[in-house]
C-alpha positions in Angstrom: -19.9 -6.0 7.4 -18.1 -4.3 9.8 -15.4 -4.6 6.9 -17.3 -3.0 4.5 -18.8 -0.3 7.1 -15.0 0.5 7.5 -14.0 0.2 3.7 -16.9 3.2 3.1 -15.7 5.2 5.5 -12.3 5.2 3.8 -13.6 6.3 0.6 -15.4 8.7 2.0 -12.4 10.6 2.7 -11.6 11.1 -0.6 -14.7 12.3 -1.7 -14.8 15.4 -2.9 -10.6 15.5 -2.6 -10.5 14.2 -7.0 -7.2 15.7 -8.5 -8.6 17.4 -11.8 -6.9 16.8 -15.0 -4.8 13.9 -17.4 -3.6 11.7 -14.9 -3.8 8.6 -14.3 -6.4 7.2 -11.7 -4.9 4.9 -9.2 -7.7 4.1 -7.7 -9.7 3.1 -10.4 -10.0 -0.8 -12.5 -9.1 -0.7 -15.8 -11.9 -0.5 -17.8 -12.8 -2.6 -21.1 -12.7 -6.2 -21.3 -10.0 -6.9 -19.9 -7.6 -10.1 -18.4 -4.0 -9.8 -16.6 -0.9 -11.5 -18.4 2.2 -12.6 -16.9 4.9 -13.8 -19.7 5.4 -17.2 -18.6 2.6 -17.6 -15.8 0.1 -20.2 -16.5 -3.7 -20.3 -15.1 -2.3 -21.7 -11.2 -0.2 -19.2 -10.8 -2.6 -16.4 -12.1 -5.4 -18.1 -9.9 -2.9 -17.8 -7.0 -1.8 -14.6 -7.2 -5.5 -13.5 -7.6 -6.3 -15.4 -4.6 -3.8 -13.7 -2.6 -4.2 -10.2 -3.5 -8.0 -10.8 -2.3 -6.4 -12.0 0.9 -4.1 -9.4 1.4 -6.2 -6.3 0.5 -9.0 -7.7 2.7 -11.7 -8.6 0.5 -14.8 -10.2 2.4 -15.4 -13.8 2.1 -18.9 -15.4 1.4 -20.7 -18.1 0.3 -18.7 -19.4 -2.5 -19.9 -18.2 -5.6 -20.1 -21.5 -7.5 -20.0 -21.4 -11.7 -22.4 -19.0 -13.2 -24.0 -17.4 -9.6 -22.5 -14.3 -10.0 -25.2 -12.8 -6.9 -24.6 -15.8 -4.4 -24.5 -14.5 -0.9 -24.7 -11.3 0.9 -20.5 -10.5 1.0 -20.2 -11.0 -2.1 -22.8 -9.1 -3.5 -21.7 -6.3 -1.5 -18.5 -6.7 -3.1 -19.2 -6.9 -6.8 -22.2 -4.7 -7.6 -22.1 -2.8 -4.0 -21.2 0.8 -3.4 -17.2 -0.5 -2.4 -17.3 -2.5 -5.4 -15.0 -0.6 -7.5 -12.6 0.5 -4.3 -12.1 -3.5 -4.0 -11.9 -4.1 -7.4 -9.1 -1.9 -8.0 -6.8 -3.1 -4.3 -6.9 -6.6 -6.5 -5.9 -4.9 -9.8 -3.2 -2.5 -8.1 -1.8 -5.8 -6.5 -1.5 -7.9 -9.4 0.4 -5.2 -11.4 2.3 -4.6 -8.3 3.4 -8.6 -8.5 4.3 -8.2 -12.2 1.0 -9.0 -13.9 0.1 -6.6 -17.0 -3.2 -5.3 -17.6 -4.3 -6.5 -21.6 -7.5 -5.1 -23.2 -9.5 -6.5 -25.7 -11.4 -5.5 -28.7 -14.8 -5.2 -28.0 -16.2 -8.0 -30.2 -13.6 -10.5 -28.6 -14.4 -9.5 -25.2 -18.0 -9.1 -25.4 -18.1 -13.0 -26.9 -15.8 -14.2 -24.0 -17.7 -12.1 -21.3 -21.1 -14.3 -22.6 -19.4 -17.2 -22.0 -20.1 -19.9 -19.1 -16.9 -19.3 -16.9 -15.6 -23.0 -17.6 -15.4 -22.1 -21.4 -13.6 -18.4 -20.2 -11.1 -20.2 -18.0 -10.1 -22.1 -20.6 -9.8 -19.9 -23.4 -7.8 -17.3 -21.4 -5.3 -20.0 -19.9 -3.0 -20.0 -22.5 -3.5 -15.9 -22.5 -2.2 -15.7 -19.2 1.1 -16.5 -19.8 1.4 -15.2 -23.4 4.9 -13.3 -24.0 2.9 -11.6 -27.0 -0.6 -11.8 -25.5 -4.2 -10.9 -27.5 -5.5 -7.8 -27.4 -3.3 -4.3 -26.0 -1.2 -3.9 -23.1 -2.8 -1.1 -21.1 -1.1 -1.4 -17.9 2.2 -2.0 -16.9 4.1 -1.8 -13.1 5.2 1.7 -12.9 6.7 3.8 -10.0 3.5 5.5 -10.1 3.5 6.5 -6.6 7.2 8.7 -6.9 5.6 11.8 -9.1 2.3 12.8 -7.1 0.6 14.9 -9.9 0.7 12.2 -12.2 -2.0 10.9 -10.5 -5.4 11.4 -9.4 -8.1 9.8 -6.6 -11.3 9.2 -7.8 -14.8 10.3 -5.1 -16.7 7.6 -6.7 -14.5 4.7 -9.0 -16.3 2.7 -11.5 -17.6 -0.9 -10.4 -16.2 -3.9 -12.3 -18.5 -6.0 -14.3 -18.4 -9.3 -15.6 -16.0 -7.6 -19.1 -13.2 -8.0 -16.2 -12.3 -11.3 -17.0 -9.7 -12.3 -14.4 -12.2 -10.7 -11.9 -14.7 -13.2 -13.7 -12.5 -16.2 -13.0 -11.5 -14.9 -9.5 -15.3 -14.9 -8.1 -16.8 -17.3 -10.2 -14.6 -19.7 -10.7 -14.5 -21.4 -8.0 -11.3 -20.2 -6.3 -12.4 -17.8 -4.1 -13.9 -20.4 -1.3 -15.2 -19.1 2.1 -13.3 -18.1 5.1 -10.7 -20.9 6.7 -12.2 -21.7 10.2 -8.5 -20.7 11.6 -8.3 -16.7 11.0 -4.4 -17.4 11.3 -4.8 -19.5 8.0 -5.9 -16.4 6.1 -3.5 -14.5 3.7 -5.5 -10.9 5.3 -3.7 -12.1 9.0 -0.2 -12.5 7.6 2.2 -10.4 5.8 2.1 -9.7 2.6 5.5 -10.7 1.6 7.0 -13.0 4.2 10.7 -12.3 3.9 10.5 -9.0 4.7 8.4 -9.7 8.0 6.9 -6.2 8.4 4.0 -7.0 10.7 4.0 -4.4 13.2 4.4 -6.6 16.4 1.9 -6.3 19.3 3.0 -3.8 22.2 4.0 -5.1 25.5 2.1 -3.5 28.8 4.1 -0.8 30.1 4.7 -1.0 34.0 3.5 1.6 36.4 7.0 3.1 36.0 7.5 3.4 32.6 7.1 7.1 31.1 4.4 7.2 28.5 5.4 7.1 24.9 4.1 9.7 22.6 2.1 8.8 19.8 2.1 11.9 18.0 5.0 14.4 17.0 6.5 16.3 19.5 7.1 20.0 20.0 10.9 21.5 19.0 10.9 22.2 23.2 10.3 18.8 24.1 12.6 17.0 22.5 14.3 16.4 25.6 11.1 14.8 26.9 12.0 12.2 24.2 11.8 8.6 26.7 15.3 7.0 27.4 16.4 4.8 24.6 14.1 6.1 22.2 15.4 7.2 18.6 14.4 10.6 16.8 13.3 10.6 13.3 13.0 14.1 11.9 10.7 14.6 8.6 9.5 17.8 6.5 6.2 17.3 4.3 5.2 20.1 1.8 2.2 20.1 -0.5 -0.1 19.2 2.5 -4.0 19.7 1.6 -7.6 18.6 0.8 -7.0 17.3 -2.4 -2.9 15.7 -1.7 -3.5 14.7 1.9 -1.9 15.0 5.3 1.3 13.9 5.5 3.8 10.7 5.6 2.9 7.5 7.4 5.8 4.9 9.2 5.4 1.6 10.9 8.0 -0.5 13.0 8.6 -3.7 11.1 10.3 -6.7 12.8 14.0 -7.0 12.6 14.9 -8.5 9.2 17.8 -10.8 8.8 21.3 -9.2 9.9 19.5 -6.0 11.8 20.0 -5.8 15.7 17.7 -7.6 17.9 15.2 -4.9 19.4 13.9 -5.2 22.9 10.2 -5.5 23.7 8.4 -2.1 24.1 5.5 -0.3 24.8 6.1 2.1 21.9 3.9 2.4 19.6 4.2 0.7 16.3 2.8 3.3 13.7 3.7 7.2 13.8 2.8 9.9 11.9 4.0 12.9 10.3 1.1 14.4 9.3 -1.5 17.4 10.4 -4.5 19.2 9.5 -5.1 20.9 6.4 -5.8 24.2 8.4 -2.5 24.3 10.1 -0.3 23.4 6.8 2.7 25.9 6.1 3.4 26.9 2.2 6.6 26.4 3.2 6.1 22.8 4.9 6.0 21.4 8.0 8.2 19.7 10.3 8.1 16.6 12.6 9.9 15.3 15.1 8.7 11.6 16.4 10.5 9.9 19.4 10.3 5.9 18.2 11.2 2.9 19.5 14.8 1.3 18.1 14.3 -1.2 15.0 13.4 -0.7 11.4 11.0 1.4 10.3 9.0 1.8 6.8 7.4 4.2 5.1 3.9 2.9 5.4 1.9 5.6 3.3 1.7 8.8 1.7 -1.2 11.1 0.8 -4.4 8.5 0.2 -1.8 5.7 -0.8 -1.1 2.6 1.1 2.2 1.3 0.7 1.5 -2.4 1.7 3.2 -3.9 -1.2 6.4 -2.5 -1.1 8.3 1.0 0.3 11.2 1.9 1.8 12.9 1.6 5.3 15.6 2.3 7.4 17.1 1.5 10.7 17.2 3.5 13.8 19.1 2.7 17.0 18.5 3.7 20.7 19.9 7.5 20.6 19.8 7.8 17.0 18.8 11.3 15.2 17.7 10.4 12.0 16.3 12.8 8.8 13.9 10.5 7.0 13.9 13.3 4.3 11.5 16.2 2.8 8.8 14.7 1.2 6.2 16.6 -1.7 3.2 15.5 -2.0 2.2 17.4 -4.4 4.9 18.1 -7.5 6.8 15.7 -9.8 8.5 14.2 -6.8 7.9 12.6 -3.7 11.1 13.0 -2.5 12.9 12.1 0.1 15.3 15.1 -0.4 18.0 14.0 2.6 19.7 17.0 2.5 20.6 17.9 6.0 21.6 21.8 5.7 17.8 22.8 6.3 17.0 20.1 9.3 20.1 21.1 11.2 19.2 24.8 11.0 15.8 23.6 12.3 17.3 21.5 14.8 20.0 24.2 15.8 18.3 25.4 19.3 18.1 21.6 20.7 21.7 20.7 20.3 21.1 17.4 18.1 22.0 19.4 14.5 25.2 17.5 15.3 24.2 14.1 15.8 22.1 14.2 12.7 22.8 11.6 9.9 20.5 10.7 6.7 18.3 7.5 6.7 20.3 4.8 5.0 16.8 3.2 2.9 16.7 0.1 1.3 13.3 -0.5 -0.9 10.8 -3.7 -0.5 9.7 -3.3 3.1 6.0 -4.8 2.9 3.1 -4.8 5.4 -0.6 -5.1 6.2 -3.3 -3.2 3.7 -5.5 -0.5 5.3 -8.4 0.6 4.0 -7.0 3.4 2.1 -5.4 3.2 -1.9 -3.0 -0.1 -1.8 0.5 0.2 -3.9 4.0 0.1 -4.1 6.7 3.0 -3.5 10.5 2.8 -4.5 13.3 5.0 -4.5 15.7 5.2 -6.9 19.2 4.1 -6.6 18.2 2.4 -3.6 18.9 -1.0 -2.6 16.5 -4.0 -2.2 16.0 -5.6 1.1 16.2 -9.7 0.3 13.6 -11.6 -0.9 11.5 -8.6 -2.4 10.5 -9.8 -5.9 7.7 -7.3 -6.6 6.9 -4.0 -8.0 10.7 -3.4 -10.5 11.8 -6.6 -9.2 9.0 -8.6 -11.0 8.0 -6.5 -13.9 8.3 -8.9 -17.4 
């Protein structure tokens, strides 16, 4: 129940902030009689990916619904037919799309016939379709790097709830593959990194000793850069387009070192930081942020109302570094980042750090825990991928 309440609170943050216009609604599941297809896959791969997507996006588990029992259990009823049903359904669909699955819509006659059948029959008929190169129906959604173009998206304040027409989701909940929560929470996918190869989960902070100076949890004022803790790195960020319909900034999350990264010492420093500000304080020309952070690898965890837990760019910083993460535009056709150093050097001129400034060296493909925002992935063009990442453009059929 606590999970549901938090999710409802997160959904309310977007209420009244819907973006008007003919844009793709990344917060809503595809309507109609649909199923997921990936050429070369099979029923087992389809079901395994569905379960994994349910786990990593935090769908509550309840009693196993069993064949035909669409309303068994409070948790299941809340997810499937309650007020957060549409949000959870969209999380699963976004996850499947990022993994390389396509959304296929059947015609009304074929779809209605399947939707009326027992789940065992549905799974038998759909089985060959899940992996077909040319699936029956119309492919209506595939992976696309949507997050890179903010003005191509909109956010619904009331995403539509799923129904028995969403045939793949029906398999997830009615087909007996979405079972009770494991007795050991560590065995649940919700407690692990989204993709183990990237090792992105923020490590627990160690306890500070009485002699340790406090680490800042918010951006520093320009005049306070000299007060950054010893051994920290400085990340400089610029954000434009902050607003009620576009969000308040860009988030960053510390990652465990990747293979080949230098080791990082234990620290009491925060593992998440935000280059964000309230909309009342947003400047038309953009806002600058200076983050004093622990050394290591930092990934872009989100921007606007999106959570990039399925994959995002990351970069490495060392103690004493001054790194420009770039200028990000929450409105417009290109999120960024603009890594040109001219403007940030002018901004830092009075601090004496302008000459130390270097642009972030990004790698795509850093994953992490999914929050209660809208999960998706973000990729920067002409940017290498970290080893082991197989989602997004790497997974597209």
